[in-house]
C-alpha positions in Angstrom: 51.3 99.2 -138.1 47.9 97.6 -138.3 46.3 95.9 -135.2 47.5 92.5 -135.7 51.2 93.8 -136.1 51.0 95.6 -132.8 49.5 92.3 -131.3 52.4 90.6 -132.6 54.7 93.0 -131.2 53.0 93.1 -127.9 53.1 89.1 -127.6 56.7 89.2 -128.7 57.8 91.3 -126.1 55.6 89.5 -123.5 57.1 86.3 -124.4 60.6 87.6 -124.1 59.9 89.1 -120.8 58.1 85.9 -119.4 61.1 83.9 -120.6 63.7 86.0 -119.0 61.6 86.1 -115.6 61.4 82.3 -115.9 65.0 82.1 -116.0 64.8 80.3 -119.5 65.8 83.1 -122.1 65.0 82.2 -125.8 68.1 80.2 -127.0 67.7 80.8 -130.7 67.5 84.1 -132.6 65.1 87.1 -131.6 63.4 87.1 -135.3 62.5 83.3 -134.9 60.7 84.6 -131.4 59.2 87.3 -133.4 57.8 84.9 -136.3 56.6 82.9 -133.5 54.7 85.6 -132.0 53.2 86.7 -135.4 51.9 83.3 -135.8 50.4 83.3 -132.7 48.7 86.9 -133.6 47.4 85.6 -136.7 45.4 82.8 -135.2 41.9 84.2 -135.7 40.2 81.5 -133.4 41.8 82.6 -130.2 39.7 85.7 -128.4 43.1 87.5 -127.9 41.4 90.6 -126.3 39.4 88.7 -123.4 41.9 86.1 -122.7 45.4 87.2 -123.8 47.5 86.9 -120.7 46.1 83.3 -120.1 46.5 82.1 -123.6 50.0 83.7 -123.8 51.2 82.1 -120.8 49.6 78.8 -122.0 51.7 79.1 -125.3 54.9 80.0 -123.5 54.6 77.2 -120.9 53.9 74.8 -124.1 57.4 76.3 -125.5 59.1 75.5 -122.2 57.9 71.9 -121.9 59.2 71.4 -125.7 62.5 72.4 -124.6 62.4 70.2 -121.5 61.4 67.2 -123.6 64.3 67.9 -126.1 66.7 68.3 -123.3 65.7 64.8 -121.8 65.9 63.2 -125.0 69.3 64.6 -125.4 70.5 63.3 -122.2 68.9 59.8 -122.6 70.6 59.4 -126.1 74.0 60.6 -124.7 73.8 58.4 -121.7 73.1 55.4 -123.7 76.0 56.2 -125.9 78.4 56.3 -122.8 77.3 53.0 -121.4 77.9 51.5 -124.9 81.3 52.8 -124.7 81.8 51.6 -121.4 80.8 48.3 -122.1 83.0 48.0 -125.3 85.9 49.0 -123.3 85.0 46.8 -120.3 84.6 43.7 -122.5 87.6 44.5 -124.7 90.2 41.6 -124.6 93.1 42.7 -123.0 96.7 41.3 -121.8 96.9 43.6 -118.9 95.5 43.4 -115.5 92.1 45.4 -115.0 93.6 46.1 -111.5 96.9 47.5 -112.4 98.0 50.9 -111.1 94.4 51.2 -109.6 94.4 52.5 -106.0 90.9 50.6 -105.4 89.4 47.6 -107.0 86.1 48.7 -106.3 83.2 46.0 -106.3 85.6 43.5 -107.8 87.1 42.7 -104.4 84.1 41.2 -102.4 86.0 40.2 -99.6 89.3 39.5 -97.9 89.1 36.8 -95.2 91.3 36.6 -92.2 93.8 33.8 -91.1 97.0 33.1 -89.8 99.1 30.5 -87.7 97.5 31.5 -84.5 94.2 29.8 -83.4 92.5 33.2 -83.0 93.2 34.3 -86.5 92.2 30.8 -87.8 88.8 30.7 -86.0 88.1 34.3 -87.5 88.9 33.4 -90.9 86.6 30.3 -90.9 83.8 32.6 -89.2 84.3 35.2 -91.8 84.1 32.7 -94.7 81.2 30.5 -93.3 79.1 33.7 -92.6 79.7 35.3 -96.1 79.0 32.1 -98.2 75.8 31.0 -96.0 74.2 34.7 -96.4 75.1 34.5 -100.3 73.5 31.1 -100.5 70.2 32.0 -99.1 68.3 32.9 -102.3 69.8 29.6 -104.1 67.7 26.8 -105.1 70.7 24.9 -106.5 74.4 25.1 -105.9 77.6 23.7 -107.2 80.9 23.7 -105.3 84.1 23.1 -106.9 87.0 22.2 -104.6 89.5 19.4 -105.2 89.6 19.1 -101.3 86.1 19.9 -100.0 85.5 16.7 -98.2 89.1 16.9 -96.6 89.6 18.0 -93.1 92.8 19.5 -92.5 94.8 18.6 -89.3 95.5 22.0 -87.3 98.8 23.6 -87.0 99.8 22.4 -83.5 103.0 20.6 -81.8 100.6 18.4 -80.0 99.3 15.4 -82.0 95.5 14.7 -81.9 93.9 11.8 -80.0 91.7 9.6 -82.0 88.7 10.9 -80.4 89.7 14.6 -81.1 90.3 13.7 -84.7 87.1 12.0 -84.9 85.0 15.0 -83.2 86.8 17.6 -85.3 85.8 15.7 -88.5 82.2 15.4 -87.5 82.3 19.4 -86.8 83.9 19.9 -90.1 80.8 18.1 -91.9 78.1 19.7 -89.8 79.5 23.2 -90.5 79.9 22.7 -94.3 76.0 21.4 -94.1 75.1 24.7 -92.2 76.7 26.8 -94.6 75.0 25.1 -97.4 71.5 25.2 -95.8 68.5 23.0 -96.3 66.1 21.9 -99.3 68.6 22.4 -102.2 69.7 20.6 -105.1 73.6 20.4 -104.9 76.5 19.2 -107.0 79.9 18.7 -105.4 82.8 18.5 -107.8 85.9 17.4 -106.0 89.0 14.9 -106.4 88.8 11.6 -104.9 91.7 9.7 -103.1 94.4 8.0 -105.0 94.6 4.3 -105.6 97.0 2.1 -103.7 99.6 2.2 -106.6 99.1 5.7 -107.4 100.3 7.1 -103.9 99.6 11.0 -103.2 97.9 12.6 -100.4 94.5 11.8 -99.3 91.8 14.0 -100.6 88.7 12.7 -98.8 88.6 12.3 -95.1 86.4 9.4 -94.4 85.1 10.5 -91.2 83.9 13.8 -92.9 82.2 11.7 -95.7 80.5 9.4 -93.6 78.9 12.4 -91.5 77.9 14.5 -94.5 76.2 11.4 -96.1 74.4 10.6 -92.9 72.7 13.9 -92.4 71.8 14.6 -96.3 68.1 13.6 -95.8 67.9 15.7 -92.4 68.9 18.8 -94.8 66.9 18.1 -97.6 69.8 18.0 -100.0 69.6 16.2 -103.1 73.2 15.7 -103.9 75.2 14.7 -106.9 78.9 13.9 -105.9 81.1 14.2 -108.9 84.8 12.8 -108.5 87.0 14.4 -111.2 90.8 13.7 -112.1 91.7 17.0 -112.9 90.6 20.2 -110.6 92.3 23.2 -109.3 90.1 26.1 -108.9 87.8 26.5 -105.8 84.5 28.1 -107.1 81.3 28.2 -105.5 78.3 28.7 -107.8 74.3 29.2 -107.1 71.2 29.2 -109.3 68.5 31.7 -107.8 64.8 31.8 -108.2 65.0 33.4 -111.5 67.2 30.8 -112.8 70.1 33.0 -112.9 73.7 31.5 -112.0 76.0 33.5 -110.0 79.6 32.6 -108.9 82.3 33.2 -106.3 86.0 32.3 -106.8 87.6 31.4 -103.3 91.1 31.6 -102.9 91.9 28.4 -100.8 90.0 25.1 -100.3 87.4 24.8 -97.5 89.8 22.8 -95.2 92.6 25.5 -95.4 90.3 28.4 -94.8 91.8 30.3 -91.8 95.3 28.9 -92.1 96.3 32.1 -94.1 94.4 35.2 -95.2 92.7 34.4 -98.5 89.8 36.0 -100.7 86.3 35.8 -102.1 85.7 37.4 -105.3 82.5 37.4 -107.2 82.4 36.5 -110.8 80.9 39.0 -113.5 77.7 37.5 -115.1 79.8 37.1 -118.4 82.7 35.1 -116.7 80.0 33.0 -115.0 78.4 31.9 -117.9 81.8 30.9 -119.8 82.9 29.1 -116.3 79.4 27.2 -116.4 80.2 25.7 -119.6 83.6 24.1 -118.0 81.3 22.9 -115.0 78.7 21.0 -117.3 81.6 19.3 -119.2 83.0 18.3 -115.4 79.5 16.9 -114.3 79.2 15.2 -117.6 82.5 13.3 -117.6 82.7 12.7 -113.9 82.1 9.4 -111.8 79.0 10.1 -109.9 77.1 9.1 -106.6 73.9 10.3 -105.1 74.2 8.7 -101.7 77.7 9.8 -100.3 81.1 11.3 -101.3 83.1 9.0 -103.3 86.6 8.5 -102.2 88.4 7.2 -105.1 88.8 8.6 -108.5 87.9 7.1 -112.0 90.5 4.3 -112.7 92.5 5.4 -115.7 92.4 3.2 -119.0 95.6 0.8 -119.3 98.0 1.7 -121.9 100.4 -0.9 -123.6 100.5 -4.7 -123.0 
């Protein structure tokens, strides 16, 4: 065995021993490691006799770094593949409920608010709802609220009828509370159903006291409003556009006037659902009867048919 072969043997044993002590045993065949040692020994430009230990350590560390990089690349590729698989499953159309047979709905359930026939439960439900929506709208520069009865103040459950003064004060409070939730200095679209015509009948959908108070304080709150009366609307959805021009949405289980009368929910939409729903919102705004001054209390007149 010549000097270079002995050097290669020595390098081979040292590398193997170093990897073993470092907790990174050589993953391949031993002959591959020996061939690596031979290539190192054949490098005539390296002064092995003077710096053998230090240079050997550098070579071994280089090997370990290469292994680490390969491992990180593998983990990155596998993680991306798993994410793509999850997204494909999540976005896949299905006829079954995503919550079926699940113990927890996770982040899909944002808030279950209180409510009930007692005055205490009703007050708690309204406070929970207002607090959540007020905080949720803090970063909004524009909002859109869809609620067929947004400007209708519901009478409380009580055996004793309200006096005129009590009713007027409650209508003012309803409008003031709604303005506090919305906040100041925003563009706002309000989509709701107007009152029926005299010949149509049906329940009142806009309370005049609420509409008057709301319109009187728009300037004070710096709200640039568009009131949109539509004929057909069921969903209760609150939407916001943030400073980065992204739209977000929450589905609310009941109209504002009914919050607190019974337990309900607030669910945040996924970005995909919000984008799809926004197309419907644009259609409603485009076809609605509009005002920029006050909530309209009537609906669009239907075209006459027949003679």
